C-alpha positions, 0 to 999 in steps of 0.5 A: 801311434805309428801305423801299420803299413799293410800292401793291400791288392784288390780286384773290383775297380770297376764303378759303374752302373753295376759297381764292384765292391772295390772301391768301397774296399779300399775306402773302409782300409783308406778309413784305418786308424791302424793301417797305412796301406799300399793299394795294389789293383788288379784290373782285368779291363783298361776302363775300370775307373778306379784305375785312374783315381789315384787317391784311390789306388796307388798302382794297377795291373791288368791282370788275365780273366778266370775263363782264360784258366786259374793258373794263368791268372795265379801265374800273374798275380804271383809275378805282381807280386815280386815287385809289391810284395802283396800282404793281402789279397782281397778278390771282389767278385763270385767267378773269381774266387774258386781260382783263389780259393784253391790257391790258397795255400799257394798263395799264401806259400808267396807271403799272400794272406786272404781270408776267403770262405771254404770249398764246401760253403762256397759250393753249398750255397750256389745258386742252384743249391739254394733250395738244398741249402735252406732245407739244412739250414732252416732258412725259407728259399723261392723254389727254383730249377737249372734249365739247360736249354730253351725246350726246358722252358715249356716245360716250367708251367709245371712248377711256376706261375709267372712272374718268374726269375731268371739268374744267371749262374754268377750275376744277373736277374730278370723278371720274366711275366710270359714264356716269350720273356723268359727265352730272351731273359735265358739267351742273354743270361746263358750268353755272358755266364754260361749254363746252368740258368737258374730259374726262380719262384717269385716273391713278392715283398720288399728287397733286404740285404745284409753285409755280413762278415765270419770269423770262420769258427762260426762266429759273427765279426758283424753285421748291417741290414739295409732295405734298398732305396733306389734300384738300377734297372741292373737290380743294384743298390744306388741308395739304401738305409740300415734297419733295426732289425733283429730278426735279420740279424738273428738269421745272420748269426745263426747262418754264421755260427751254422756254417762257420763262414769264413770271410764277407758274405751279403745276404740277399732277402725278401720281407713277404707280404706275409712278413716271412723273409726268404733267401735269395740268393748269398753272396760269397764275398763283400758288397759294393755297398758295404761302406754304409756300413762303414758309415754305421760304425762298422769297418768290416774292410778293415776287419777282414784285413785283421782277419787276414793277417791273422790279427785279432778281431772283436766283434762289433757290437753295435751300429747306426741306423737310419743311415743312409747311402746315395752313390753318384756318378761324376766326370773322371777326366784322365789323360789317355796316355794312362789308357794307353799306357795301361793298356801296352805295358800292363800297369800303371 
């Protein structure tokens, strides 16, 4: 069978101790028997490792941060498209999604297809909105509160017991055991991700996750649950194992059906000591551990590309349990001339 040529542009090329999803998403697409992909990397920094992994990324372009302005970011992507003729764009960072969602029609008119959550879906699952989200959809959610200043922290004793969790708008979460630590983490998160900062009730239990893909009509194309086996000091999974857990799958299917979720998602859950599930976060895109799902029999990156192209996608019915991923690092050797070329010319 002749494979279908497709040009896919992706962000999330960082693959360090806080890895982006770009590399595992690309690996899933490259594993496809259906597609013959050309991979265009979109990098925010010159030291994102996948830039120099030439068996992973065919060509890389530097793009401006969303904080520099959504119009500037989209204009650069459209400029790149004039050369690359991008078929599918897969953004992999929370902080950039809103810019690409708002520009969906503009991108489509230029021939670039996406498959992203709708803006209302994106907004209602924001960390600051999670309590009302849980109430709306009948899901246990830890109590949380927005704070915008150090003085707000003094009133937390009225609503919280220590330890508590200090979270950024997009990323980062720290467990604080006293008022002093809360203040330190508040300043750290606010400086990096802005205000408000989210204070969340700490739920004791086991952290488990689900990677899933919704078709936008209420159907779950695929879902694979996982338990983290090793967690870094940044709270990222460095190894994990697929689980046979019908309750986690039922929760995921019910949520996708109720929200008509479109695109990839990751549910971050705590299984409490009382064996209740608490939803602590919904990431509105494919997570960095998605290659575990591919290895377990559900190639969700390939399915995402098919959905973006308007192709028929049949839901996955099974996956293999007991599959383990172990992340590792190695020294990638490149030449300073490649770094200079990307830095000076904006592409490699």
